[in-house]
C-alpha positions in Angstrom: 11.1 33.5 17.8 8.1 31.2 17.8 8.3 27.4 18.2 9.0 25.9 14.8 7.7 22.4 15.5 5.4 22.9 12.5 6.8 21.9 9.2 6.9 23.5 5.8 5.6 20.9 3.5 3.3 18.0 3.2 3.1 15.2 0.7 1.1 12.9 -1.4 0.4 9.4 -0.1 2.9 6.8 -1.1 0.2 4.3 -0.9 -0.1 2.4 -4.2 -1.8 -1.0 -4.2 -0.9 -3.0 -7.4 -2.3 -6.2 -8.8 -0.6 -8.0 -11.7 -2.8 -8.5 -14.8 -2.2 -11.7 -16.7 -4.7 -13.5 -18.9 -5.7 -17.0 -17.9 -5.3 -19.6 -20.7 -6.2 -23.1 -19.4 -9.4 -24.5 -20.8 -12.2 -26.3 -19.1 -13.2 -29.2 -21.4 -15.9 -30.4 -19.0 -17.8 -27.1 -19.0 -18.2 -24.3 -16.5 -19.6 -25.5 -13.1 -19.2 -23.9 -9.7 -16.4 -26.2 -8.8 -14.5 -25.9 -12.1 -15.0 -22.1 -12.1 -13.7 -21.8 -8.6 -10.6 -23.9 -9.4 -9.9 -21.7 -12.5 -10.3 -18.5 -10.6 -8.1 -19.3 -7.6 -5.3 -20.6 -9.9 -5.4 -17.5 -12.1 -2.4 -15.1 -11.6 -4.7 -12.1 -11.4 -6.3 -13.7 -8.3 -3.1 -15.0 -6.7 -1.3 -11.6 -7.1 -0.7 -9.9 -3.7 -2.1 -6.5 -2.9 1.0 -4.4 -2.2 2.2 -1.2 -0.6 4.6 0.8 -2.6 7.7 1.8 -0.6 9.3 3.8 -3.5 9.4 7.1 -1.7 12.1 8.6 -3.9 9.6 10.7 -5.9 6.4 10.7 -3.9 6.9 13.6 -1.5 6.2 17.0 -3.2 7.1 15.3 -6.5 10.8 15.4 -5.6 11.1 12.8 -2.9 11.9 15.1 0.0 10.8 16.5 3.3 11.4 20.0 4.6 11.5 21.3 8.2 12.2 24.7 9.7 15.4 25.4 11.5 14.7 25.9 15.2 17.7 28.1 15.8 21.0 29.2 14.2 22.8 26.1 15.6 20.2 23.7 14.2 22.2 21.3 12.0 21.0 18.7 9.5 21.8 16.0 12.2 19.6 17.7 14.8 16.9 18.3 12.2 16.6 14.7 11.1 14.5 13.6 14.2 11.9 16.3 13.4 11.9 15.3 9.7 11.3 11.7 10.7 8.5 12.7 13.1 6.8 14.8 10.4 7.1 12.0 7.8 5.6 9.5 10.2 2.6 11.8 10.8 2.0 12.6 7.2 3.0 9.3 5.6 1.9 6.7 8.2 1.6 3.9 5.7 5.3 4.2 5.2 6.0 4.6 8.9 4.3 1.3 9.7 6.7 -1.0 7.9 9.6 1.2 9.0 8.6 0.9 12.6 8.1 -2.9 12.3 11.5 -3.4 10.6 10.4 -4.2 7.1 12.1 -1.2 5.5 14.9 1.1 6.4 14.0 4.8 5.7 16.9 7.2 4.9 16.9 11.0 5.1 19.8 12.1 2.8 21.4 14.9 1.0 20.5 17.7 3.4 20.1 21.1 1.9 19.7 24.4 3.8 17.2 26.6 2.1 16.8 30.3 2.9 13.4 31.3 4.2 11.1 33.1 1.8 10.0 36.7 2.2 6.6 35.7 3.5 8.0 33.4 6.0 10.5 36.1 7.2 7.5 38.5 7.7 5.9 35.9 10.0 9.1 35.6 12.1 10.7 32.7 10.3 14.0 34.4 9.7 16.0 31.2 9.7 16.2 28.7 6.9 14.6 25.3 6.2 16.3 21.9 6.1 15.4 19.8 3.1 16.1 16.0 3.0 15.8 13.5 0.2 14.0 10.3 1.3 14.8 6.8 0.3 13.6 3.4 1.5 15.1 -0.1 1.3 13.7 -3.5 2.1 15.3 -5.2 5.0 15.9 -8.9 5.2 12.6 -9.1 7.1 10.9 -7.3 4.3 12.3 -9.6 1.7 11.3 -12.6 3.8 7.7 -11.4 3.7 7.7 -11.9 -0.1 9.5 -15.2 0.2 7.0 -16.5 2.7 4.3 -16.2 0.0 6.5 -17.9 -2.5 6.5 -14.8 -4.6 9.4 -13.0 -6.3 10.8 -10.2 -4.2 9.8 -6.7 -5.4 12.3 -4.2 -4.0 9.8 -1.4 -4.5 6.9 -2.8 -2.5 5.7 -5.0 0.3 2.8 -7.5 0.2 -0.1 -6.6 2.4 -2.6 -9.4 1.7 -3.5 -12.2 -0.7 -7.0 -13.4 -1.7 -8.5 -16.5 -0.3 -11.7 -18.5 0.0 -13.3 -17.9 -3.5 -16.9 -19.0 -3.6 -19.0 -18.9 -6.7 -22.4 -17.4 -6.0 -23.9 -17.6 -9.5 -23.4 -18.5 -13.1 -25.2 -16.7 -15.9 -25.3 -17.7 -19.6 -24.8 -14.4 -21.4 -24.9 -16.2 -24.7 -23.9 -19.6 -26.0 -20.2 -18.7 -26.0 -19.9 -16.6 -22.9 -20.7 -17.1 -19.3 -20.6 -14.7 -16.4 -19.6 -16.0 -13.0 -20.2 -14.0 -9.8 -18.0 -14.9 -6.8 -16.9 -13.7 -3.4 -13.5 -13.8 -1.6 -11.7 -12.4 1.4 -8.3 -10.9 2.0 -5.8 -12.8 4.0 -3.3 -10.3 5.5 0.4 -10.8 5.8 2.1 -10.0 9.1 2.5 -6.5 7.8 -1.0 -6.2 6.5 -2.4 -7.1 10.0 -0.8 -4.0 11.3 -3.3 -1.9 9.3 -6.3 -3.7 10.9 -7.4 -1.7 14.0 -8.9 -4.9 15.5 -5.6 -6.8 15.4 -3.0 -7.2 18.1 -0.3 -6.0 15.6 -2.1 -2.6 15.2 -2.3 -2.2 19.0 1.5 -2.7 19.2 2.1 0.4 17.0 2.9 3.6 18.8 -0.2 5.6 19.9 0.9 8.5 17.6 1.1 6.2 14.6 -2.3 4.5 15.3 -3.9 7.9 15.4 -2.2 9.0 12.2 -3.4 5.9 10.4 -7.0 6.6 11.5 -6.9 10.2 10.4 -5.1 10.0 7.1 -7.3 9.7 4.1 -6.4 6.7 1.9 -8.3 3.8 0.5 -6.8 0.5 1.3 -8.3 -2.7 -0.2 -11.5 -0.8 -0.9 -12.0 -0.9 2.9 -13.0 2.7 3.5 -11.7 6.2 3.2 -8.9 5.8 5.7 -5.6 4.1 6.0 -6.8 1.0 7.9 -8.0 -2.3 6.6 -11.0 -4.6 7.2 -10.0 -8.2 6.4 -13.2 -9.7 7.7 -15.6 -8.3 5.1 -16.6 -10.4 2.1 -15.5 -9.0 -1.2 -17.1 -9.4 -4.6 -15.6 -10.5 -7.9 -16.8 -11.2 -11.5 -15.3 -13.6 -14.0 -16.1 -14.3 -17.6 -15.5 -17.5 -19.4 -15.4 -17.8 -23.2 -16.0 -20.9 -25.2 -13.2 -22.0 -27.5 -12.9 -25.2 -29.7 -11.1 -27.0 -26.9 -13.4 -25.9 -24.1 -14.1 -22.9 -21.8 -11.4 -20.4 -20.8 -11.3 -17.7 -18.1 -11.1 -14.6 -20.3 -11.7 -11.8 -17.8 -11.4 -11.3 -14.1 -12.5 -8.3 -12.1 -12.7 -7.4 -8.4 -15.6 -5.2 -7.5 -14.4 -4.2 -4.1 
């Protein structure tokens, strides 16, 4: 029988970066200048919201929240198959393996189910079955502390990767007498976990060589930083804000992040 180190399934990335959308409401009675626009932007909840990594893996692997590996022999139990399942998961879902390796989450492989090999697999010599595990992740105390360090409410389904910083207004355009467009730049400030996704950081170098390689190969888009699973925190990002004139002054009505 051939070596069954190869696995029977692969999954969709669990990488979901979310930003809360809340409308700013404070007015600028003195008008829109570079300084007042900057203050309004950096106090807006859309700007202060953290970029996050979803760790809700319950339904993101083959749409059923599971991982499947071949049996290596007739004596291969669920217990002996778990290390292979973990290895496969780390290779195919490195963005989840990073916080797991660093202690921000605990990853569980549960409810093992032995599935009979299909006819096609039997024809190729895979006469044994396949072990299927449900996956589940929980934030550890270290993971919760990551939220608390930012003075943000703990979200049990995600981890903060970065927050925006250093907004700088680069131009103000009068679109009409009641609307102004403000162009600005900003940068991402990574959390301790976020730093581990930056290949230039010491945190990244401390990851296992296998995980570093998997992060570089896997095709995701993090922070708009390129078609891979690594992040560039040094690049300047662009944003656009719109201010609308009301009877009591100007209000920040729209806030967009270009990249």
